[in-house]
C-alpha positions as CSV (number, residue, x, y, z in Angstrom):
1,M,18.8,-25.9,3.1
2,S,19.9,-23.1,1.3
3,V,19.9,-19.5,2.4
4,E,17.6,-18.8,-0.3
5,T,14.6,-21.2,1.6
6,V,11.5,-19.1,2.3
7,H,9.2,-19.6,5.0
8,P,5.8,-21.3,4.1
9,L,3.7,-18.6,5.3
10,Y,5.7,-15.9,3.0
11,T,4.8,-18.5,0.1
12,E,1.3,-18.5,1.2
13,N,0.6,-14.7,1.8
14,A,2.8,-13.1,-1.3
15,P,0.4,-13.5,-4.1
16,L,-2.3,-12.2,-1.9
17,W,-0.2,-9.2,-1.1
18,Q,0.7,-8.6,-4.9
19,K,-3.4,-8.8,-5.7
20,V,-3.8,-5.9,-3.3
21,E,-0.7,-4.0,-4.3
22,D,-1.7,-4.1,-8.1
23,C,-5.2,-3.0,-7.2
24,I,-3.7,0.0,-5.4
25,N,-1.8,0.6,-8.4
26,G,-4.3,0.7,-11.0
27,Q,-5.3,-0.2,-14.3
28,E,-1.7,-0.6,-16.0
29,A,-0.6,-2.9,-13.1
30,V,-3.8,-5.2,-13.3
31,R,-3.8,-5.1,-17.3
32,K,0.0,-6.0,-17.2
33,A,-1.2,-9.3,-15.3
34,A,-3.4,-10.3,-18.1
35,E,-5.0,-13.5,-17.3
36,V,-4.3,-13.8,-14.0
37,Y,-6.8,-11.1,-13.2
38,L,-8.9,-11.6,-16.4
39,P,-9.4,-15.2,-17.4
40,R,-9.9,-15.7,-21.2
41,P,-12.9,-16.9,-22.4
42,S,-13.2,-20.6,-23.8
43,G,-12.2,-20.3,-27.4
44,M,-11.2,-16.7,-27.6
45,D,-8.1,-16.3,-29.7
46,D,-5.3,-13.8,-29.1
47,L,-6.6,-11.0,-31.3
48,D,-9.9,-11.0,-29.7
49,Y,-8.6,-11.5,-26.1
50,K,-6.5,-8.5,-26.7
51,G,-9.6,-6.3,-27.5
52,Y,-11.4,-8.0,-24.5
53,L,-8.6,-7.0,-22.3
54,E,-8.5,-3.4,-23.6
55,R,-12.1,-2.7,-23.1
56,A,-11.9,-3.8,-19.3
57,V,-12.0,-0.9,-17.2
58,F,-10.4,-0.9,-13.7
59,T,-12.0,1.5,-11.2
60,M,-9.6,2.5,-8.2
61,F,-11.9,1.5,-5.4
62,T,-9.2,-0.2,-3.6
63,A,-6.6,2.8,-4.1
64,R,-9.5,4.8,-2.6
65,A,-10.2,2.7,0.4
66,A,-6.4,2.4,0.9
67,E,-6.0,6.4,1.0
68,G,-9.0,6.7,3.5
69,L,-7.4,4.1,6.1
70,Y,-4.0,6.0,5.8
71,G,-5.9,9.5,6.2
72,Q,-7.5,8.0,9.5
73,I,-4.2,7.3,11.0
74,F,-2.4,10.3,9.7
75,S,-5.4,12.9,10.1
76,K,-3.0,14.0,12.6
77,L,0.7,13.8,13.2
78,P,2.0,11.2,15.6
79,E,2.0,11.8,19.0
80,K,5.2,11.8,21.0
81,Q,5.2,11.5,24.8
82,G,8.5,11.9,27.2
83,E,11.4,14.1,27.6
84,I,13.3,14.7,24.2
85,P,16.8,16.1,24.8
86,E,18.5,17.5,21.9
87,L,20.7,14.4,20.9
88,F,17.3,12.5,21.0
89,Q,15.6,15.2,18.8
90,D,18.6,15.1,16.2
91,F,18.0,11.3,15.9
92,L,13.8,12.0,15.3
93,D,14.5,14.5,12.7
94,N,17.1,12.2,10.8
95,A,16.0,8.7,11.5
96,D,17.4,6.6,8.5
97,K,20.6,8.6,8.1
98,S,19.1,10.2,4.7
99,G,17.3,13.1,6.2
100,T,14.1,11.2,6.9
101,S,12.1,12.4,9.9
102,I,10.5,9.8,12.0
103,D,7.1,11.5,11.0
104,Q,8.0,10.6,7.4
105,F,9.6,7.3,7.9
106,A,6.3,6.1,10.0
107,S,4.1,7.4,7.3
108,D,6.3,5.5,4.7
109,L,5.9,2.1,6.3
110,V,2.1,2.5,7.4
111,W,1.4,3.1,3.6
112,A,3.6,0.1,2.8
113,S,2.1,-2.2,5.5
114,L,-1.7,-1.3,4.4
115,A,-1.3,-3.5,1.3
116,K,1.4,-5.9,2.7
117,P,1.0,-6.2,6.4
118,W,4.5,-7.8,6.8
119,G,8.1,-6.4,7.1
120,G,9.9,-4.9,9.8
121,I,12.1,-2.2,11.4
122,L,15.8,-3.0,12.0
123,A,17.3,-0.5,14.4
124,D,21.2,-0.7,13.7
125,H,24.4,1.0,14.2
126,S,27.2,1.7,11.8
127,P,30.1,-0.5,12.5
128,V,32.9,1.3,14.6
129,P,36.4,0.6,14.4
130,A,38.1,-0.3,17.7
131,G,40.0,2.7,19.5
132,I,38.2,5.4,17.7
133,S,37.0,8.4,19.6
134,Q,33.4,9.9,19.8
135,A,34.5,12.9,17.9
136,E,35.7,10.8,15.0
137,K,32.7,9.0,15.2
138,E,30.5,12.1,14.6
139,R,32.5,13.1,12.0
140,L,32.4,9.8,10.0
141,G,28.8,9.6,10.7
142,L,29.0,6.4,12.6
143,T,25.7,6.3,14.5
144,S,22.5,4.7,14.9
145,F,19.8,4.5,12.7
146,L,16.3,3.0,11.3
147,R,15.8,0.8,8.3
148,W,12.4,-0.4,7.1
149,Y,12.5,-3.7,5.2
150,S,9.2,-4.3,3.3
151,A,7.5,-7.6,2.9
152,E,9.4,-8.9,0.1
153,S,12.7,-8.5,1.9
154,V,11.4,-10.6,5.0
155,D,11.2,-14.0,3.4
156,N,12.2,-16.3,6.4
157,W,12.1,-16.3,10.4
158,R,12.0,-18.6,13.3
159,Y,10.7,-18.0,16.6
160,D,12.0,-20.3,19.6
161,T,11.2,-20.4,23.2
162,I,13.8,-19.0,25.7
163,N,13.0,-18.7,29.4
164,D,9.6,-19.6,28.7
165,Q,8.9,-16.8,26.2
166,S,8.7,-17.0,22.2
167,V,11.7,-15.1,21.1
168,L,12.7,-14.3,17.5
169,V,15.8,-16.3,16.9
170,M,16.3,-15.7,13.2
171,V,15.4,-13.5,10.5
172,K,16.5,-13.3,6.9
173,L,16.8,-10.1,5.1
174,K,17.1,-9.6,1.4
175,E,19.2,-6.8,0.3
176,V,19.2,-5.8,-3.8
177,Y,21.7,-3.3,-4.3
178,Q,23.6,-2.1,-7.5
179,E,27.4,-2.2,-8.1
180,I,29.5,-0.5,-10.8
181,E,31.6,-3.1,-12.7
182,D,32.8,-2.8,-16.3
183,D,30.1,0.0,-17.4
184,E,29.8,2.9,-14.9
185,F,26.6,4.0,-16.5
186,A,24.9,0.4,-16.1
187,P,25.4,-0.7,-12.8
188,A,24.9,-4.7,-12.2
189,T,21.8,-5.6,-9.8
190,K,23.1,-8.1,-7.2
191,T,21.4,-9.6,-4.2
192,R,22.8,-10.3,-0.8
193,Y,21.1,-11.6,2.4
194,R,21.5,-10.0,5.7
195,V,20.9,-12.8,8.3
196,L,20.1,-11.7,12.0
197,K,20.4,-14.3,14.5
198,L,20.4,-15.2,18.1
199,V,23.3,-17.4,19.0
200,N,24.9,-18.9,22.3
201,G,27.7,-16.9,22.9
202,Q,30.2,-19.7,23.5
203,S,30.1,-20.9,20.1
204,L,31.6,-17.5,18.9
205,E,35.4,-17.4,18.2
206,S,35.6,-14.9,20.7
207,P,33.3,-16.7,23.4
208,R,30.7,-14.3,25.0
209,E,28.2,-15.5,27.8
210,G,24.6,-15.8,27.1
211,M,22.6,-15.3,24.2
212,V,24.3,-12.9,21.7
213,Y,22.9,-11.2,18.8
214,I,24.9,-11.4,15.5
215,Q,24.6,-10.2,11.7
216,Q,25.7,-12.7,9.1
217,I,26.4,-11.0,5.4
218,W,25.5,-13.9,2.8
219,E,26.9,-13.1,-0.6
220,K,27.3,-15.5,-3.7
221,I,30.6,-16.7,-4.6
222,T,30.9,-16.2,-8.3
223,D,33.2,-19.0,-9.4
224,K,31.3,-21.6,-7.4
225,K,27.9,-20.0,-7.6
226,E,27.2,-21.0,-3.9
227,W,26.2,-18.7,-1.1
228,A,28.9,-18.0,1.8
229,V,29.1,-15.8,4.8
230,S,31.1,-12.7,3.6
231,E,31.2,-10.9,6.9
232,L,30.3,-11.3,10.5
233,I,29.1,-8.6,12.6
234,I,28.4,-8.2,16.2
235,P,26.8,-4.9,17.2
236,E,27.3,-3.7,20.7
237,L,25.4,-1.3,23.3
238,D,27.6,0.2,26.0
239,G,30.4,-2.0,25.2
240,K,28.3,-5.3,25.4
241,P,26.7,-7.6,22.7
242,L,23.0,-7.3,22.6
243,D,21.0,-10.4,23.8
244,F,17.9,-9.7,21.5
245,I,17.4,-9.1,17.7
246,P,16.7,-5.6,17.3
247,F,14.3,-6.3,14.3
248,F,10.7,-5.1,14.9
249,T,8.3,-7.3,12.6
250,C,5.3,-5.0,11.4
251,P,2.4,-5.2,12.2
252,A,2.6,-8.4,14.0
253,K,4.8,-11.2,14.9
254,E,4.0,-13.1,11.7
255,P,2.5,-12.1,8.2
256,E,-1.2,-11.2,8.0
257,K,-3.6,-10.9,5.0
258,S,-4.2,-7.1,4.2
259,M,-7.4,-5.6,5.5
260,L,-7.7,-4.1,1.9
261,L,-7.9,-7.9,0.5
262,P,-11.7,-8.0,0.6
263,S,-11.9,-4.7,-1.3
264,A,-9.2,-6.0,-3.8
265,Y,-11.5,-9.2,-4.5
266,L,-14.7,-7.0,-5.0
267,N,-12.5,-4.7,-7.1
268,I,-11.0,-7.5,-9.6
269,G,-14.9,-9.1,-9.8
270,H,-16.0,-5.7,-10.9
271,Y,-13.1,-5.1,-13.2
272,Q,-14.0,-8.8,-15.1
273,M,-17.6,-7.7,-15.2
274,T,-16.9,-4.5,-17.0
275,A,-14.9,-6.8,-19.7
276,D,-18.0,-8.9,-20.3
277,Y,-20.2,-5.8,-20.4
278,N,-18.2,-3.9,-22.7
279,W,-17.4,-6.9,-24.9
280,N,-21.1,-7.7,-25.0
281,L,-21.6,-3.9,-26.2
282,H,-18.9,-4.3,-28.8
283,L,-20.4,-7.7,-30.1
284,T,-24.2,-6.4,-30.2
285,G,-23.8,-2.3,-30.3
286,T,-22.8,-2.5,-34.2
287,P,-25.4,-4.2,-36.7
288,T,-24.2,-6.5,-39.2
289,G,-25.3,-6.1,-42.8
290,I,-26.9,-9.3,-44.5
291,L,-27.7,-9.8,-48.3
292,V,-29.9,-12.8,-49.1
293,N,-30.4,-14.2,-52.7
294,V,-27.6,-11.7,-54.2
295,E,-25.5,-12.1,-57.3
296,P,-22.2,-10.6,-56.0
297,E,-20.3,-8.6,-58.2
298,Q,-16.8,-10.0,-59.4
299,D,-13.5,-8.3,-59.8
300,K,-11.3,-9.0,-62.9
301,D,-10.1,-12.5,-61.6
302,G,-13.8,-13.5,-61.0
303,K,-13.6,-13.2,-57.2
304,P,-16.8,-11.4,-55.1
305,K,-15.9,-7.9,-54.5
306,P,-16.6,-6.8,-50.9
307,V,-20.1,-5.2,-50.5
308,I,-19.9,-1.9,-48.4
309,F,-22.5,-0.7,-46.1
310,G,-23.1,2.5,-44.5
311,G,-23.3,6.5,-45.0
312,S,-24.3,7.8,-48.2
313,R,-23.4,4.7,-50.5
314,V,-25.9,3.4,-53.0
315,M,-25.9,-0.2,-53.7
316,L,-27.4,-1.9,-56.7
317,I,-27.8,-5.8,-56.4
318,N,-29.1,-8.4,-58.5
319,G,-31.1,-11.5,-57.9
320,M,-29.7,-14.9,-58.0
321,D,-31.2,-17.5,-59.8
322,G,-34.4,-15.7,-60.3
323,K,-35.1,-15.2,-56.7
324,E,-35.9,-11.7,-55.3
325,P,-32.7,-10.2,-53.4
326,K,-32.9,-9.0,-50.0
327,A,-30.7,-6.7,-47.8
328,F,-31.2,-6.0,-44.1
329,F,-29.0,-5.7,-40.8
330,L,-28.8,-8.2,-38.1
331,E,-29.2,-6.5,-35.1
332,P,-28.6,-8.9,-31.9
333,A,-30.8,-7.7,-28.9
334,G,-27.9,-8.0,-26.2
335,T,-30.5,-8.6,-23.5
336,G,-27.5,-10.1,-21.4
337,A,-25.9,-6.7,-21.3
338,N,-28.7,-5.6,-18.7
339,N,-28.0,-8.6,-16.6
340,I,-24.3,-7.6,-16.6
341,L,-25.2,-4.3,-15.7
342,H,-27.2,-4.9,-12.6
343,G,-24.0,-7.3,-11.4
344,L,-22.0,-4.2,-11.7
345,E,-24.3,-2.1,-9.8
346,G,-24.3,-4.9,-6.8
347,Y,-20.3,-4.9,-6.8
348,E,-20.2,-1.1,-6.5
349,K,-22.7,-1.0,-3.8
350,N,-20.6,-3.5,-1.7
351,L,-17.7,-1.6,-2.5
352,E,-19.3,1.7,-1.5
353,I,-20.4,-0.3,1.9
354,M,-16.7,-1.1,2.5
355,G,-15.3,2.5,1.9
356,G,-13.7,1.9,-1.5
357,S,-16.0,4.0,-3.7
358,P,-14.7,7.0,-5.1
359,I,-18.0,8.6,-5.3
360,K,-20.8,8.2,-2.8
361,K,-24.0,7.8,-4.3
362,S,-27.2,9.4,-2.8
363,K,-28.9,6.8,-1.1
364,Q,-32.4,5.4,-2.0
365,G,-32.9,4.4,1.6
366,V,-31.6,5.6,4.9
367,E,-29.1,3.1,6.6
368,T,-30.2,2.8,10.1
369,A,-28.1,4.6,12.8
370,E,-27.6,1.1,14.8
371,A,-26.3,-0.5,11.4
372,A,-24.0,2.5,10.6
373,R,-22.5,2.4,14.0
374,I,-21.9,-1.5,13.9
375,H,-20.0,-1.0,10.4
376,Q,-17.9,1.9,11.7
377,A,-17.2,0.2,14.7
378,G,-16.1,-2.8,13.0
379,E,-13.4,-0.7,11.0
380,N,-12.3,1.2,13.7
381,S,-11.4,-1.9,15.6
382,V,-9.2,-3.5,12.8
383,L,-7.7,-0.2,11.9
384,G,-7.2,0.6,15.6
385,S,-5.4,-2.6,16.3
386,F,-3.0,-1.8,13.2
387,S,-2.3,1.6,14.3
388,L,-1.4,0.7,17.9
389,N,0.6,-2.4,16.9
390,M,2.8,-0.2,14.6
391,S,2.8,2.4,17.4
392,E,4.4,-0.3,19.7
393,R,6.9,-1.6,17.3
394,L,8.1,2.1,16.3
395,T,8.4,3.1,19.9
396,L,10.5,0.2,20.6
397,A,13.0,0.7,17.7
398,I,13.0,4.5,18.5
399,R,14.3,3.8,22.1
400,L,16.8,1.6,21.0
401,C,18.5,3.9,18.6
402,A,18.4,6.8,21.1
403,R,20.2,4.8,23.4
404,W,22.8,4.1,20.9
405,R,23.1,7.7,20.5
406,G,24.0,8.3,24.4
407,V,20.5,9.2,25.7
408,P,20.2,7.5,29.1
409,E,17.7,4.7,29.4
410,A,15.8,6.4,32.1
411,I,14.9,9.1,29.4
412,T,14.1,6.5,26.5
413,E,12.0,4.1,28.7
414,K,9.5,7.0,29.3
415,F,9.3,7.7,25.4
416,F,6.3,7.0,23.5
417,L,5.4,7.3,20.0
418,W,1.4,7.0,19.2
419,L,-0.1,6.9,15.8
420,N,-3.8,8.1,15.7
421,M,-6.5,5.9,17.0
422,D,-9.1,8.2,17.6
423,F,-11.1,7.4,14.4
424,E,-14.8,8.0,16.0
425,N,-13.9,11.1,17.4
426,D,-12.3,12.2,14.1
427,A,-15.3,11.1,12.1
428,N,-17.6,13.1,14.4
429,K,-15.6,16.2,14.4
430,S,-15.4,16.0,10.5
431,E,-19.5,15.5,10.7
432,A,-19.8,18.6,12.9
433,R,-17.3,20.6,10.7
434,Q,-19.5,20.0,7.6
435,L,-22.8,20.9,9.6
436,G,-21.1,23.6,10.8
437,I,-19.8,25.0,7.5
438,S,-23.4,24.5,6.3
439,L,-24.8,26.9,9.2
440,V,-22.3,29.4,8.6
441,D,-23.2,29.7,4.9
442,A,-26.9,29.8,5.7
443,G,-26.3,32.7,8.0
444,L,-27.6,30.8,11.1
445,M,-24.1,30.6,12.8
446,S,-21.4,33.1,13.3
447,R,-17.7,32.6,12.1
448,E,-17.0,33.6,15.8
449,K,-19.2,30.7,17.1
450,F,-17.8,28.1,14.3
451,L,-14.1,28.8,15.1
452,A,-14.7,28.7,18.8
453,D,-17.1,25.8,19.2
454,I,-16.3,23.4,16.3
455,E,-12.7,24.1,15.6
456,E,-12.0,24.8,19.5
457,L,-9.8,27.8,18.9
458,E,-8.6,30.4,21.5
459,E,-9.8,33.8,21.5
460,A,-6.5,35.1,20.1
461,D,-6.4,32.6,17.3
462,I,-10.0,33.1,16.6
463,A,-9.0,36.9,16.0
464,K,-6.0,35.8,13.7
465,E,-8.3,33.4,11.7
466,L,-10.8,36.0,11.0
467,A,-8.3,38.6,10.0
468,A,-6.6,36.0,7.6
469,I,-10.3,35.2,6.0
470,D,-11.0,38.9,5.7
471,K,-7.4,39.5,4.0
472,G,-8.5,36.6,1.6
473,K,-5.7,34.5,2.8
474,Q,-5.6,30.7,4.1
475,V,-3.8,30.4,7.2
476,R,-3.7,27.0,9.1
477,L,-4.2,27.6,12.5
478,I,-6.3,24.3,13.1
479,D,-4.9,21.0,14.4
480,T,-1.0,22.3,13.8
481,G,-0.1,21.8,17.2
482,D,2.3,24.6,17.2
483,G,0.0,27.3,18.1
484,E,1.5,29.6,15.1
């Protein structure tokens, strides 16, 4: 088998992830896929299909749903528990050696994983030449870092049982990079594979005891057009190789279908129905002129001249073969458009229930409290599991990188990073805030009571907030966590 071989689960899930991502990206992405999302009606030629495609309207239901899920998780900054010495804080402020804080790093991978729930975090360390001093390492920036590999980059992996536990023993990471060759202004795009393996240490050129984590860099040999290992890396911690692969798959051990996939299916169905609806209006909305028993006027070549209807034009017509000429418009009823419109409303209702509607319509009936609670609990359960899994994997990756930077294990093992999982309380607080604002506006609640009871501010902060309001300023003292 070749290094380019992909896992069957990757092949199965990749088109579903793409469907969700296209729905999040919106109309241009969906239209670009053309017949993938909008099948061509039987017998329709290229010109008519182009009009059919252009008239279809894609509404950003799935994108709104994704933003809502993301907003629930990041309604609060990730919570960090445990002692964080300066060396540890330096890493949290620059987790990827590119200036990205751990909060931003977490934000980026959560957003990516909502559409494509697969990928992983690699905890790694810059290769360190033998005999180099700690001062030289710091000067050269040789340190630990995190790297996120998206779903497209993690296309093969394998688990095995070691000491009665299922352990990741291989994962292949696709890396696309640019390299300057002949033209510095047009660098060549190339691909390599970083294969992470857990191997028996005795199989290495310099034998080691037990299982050893290695990295193989696979590159294509230009003249032979074959793949070969160009570099072997054996990362070490405290002078010893690792006995596990420091790659933390997200959000689970293997690929999953996106929680946004049901919304994407409805979104695409709604899009297809808008194409039918607008095409129906196009065909039936403009009357067609009809002439019966008319002697057509001819040009100098004896060909019938075109008859032009509309506006202030006056048309003189002659009967043919002594029959009475008639002129009228053919106006199709187009009753099918009403059926399609009802179908569109059905899609929109389902999308609204799933949280994908950009504008909440006023309900004709009131949803029972029990139905609302069950629906909300289901959403919270799925999103809570997602948030918990991402928190655990981020925590494990952070701990290892901190250890690589010299933070004692006694400190790293007590560190936790938690993404928000208290969605029910957040929803309740949001409702209470909206009610409180209404009461303040109506003069039924004082600003002081609102800030104390709803926003739960201390007395000193209430005074500052009121002073800022009186000055016409917007000072955020709520939920900042810094007390300033």
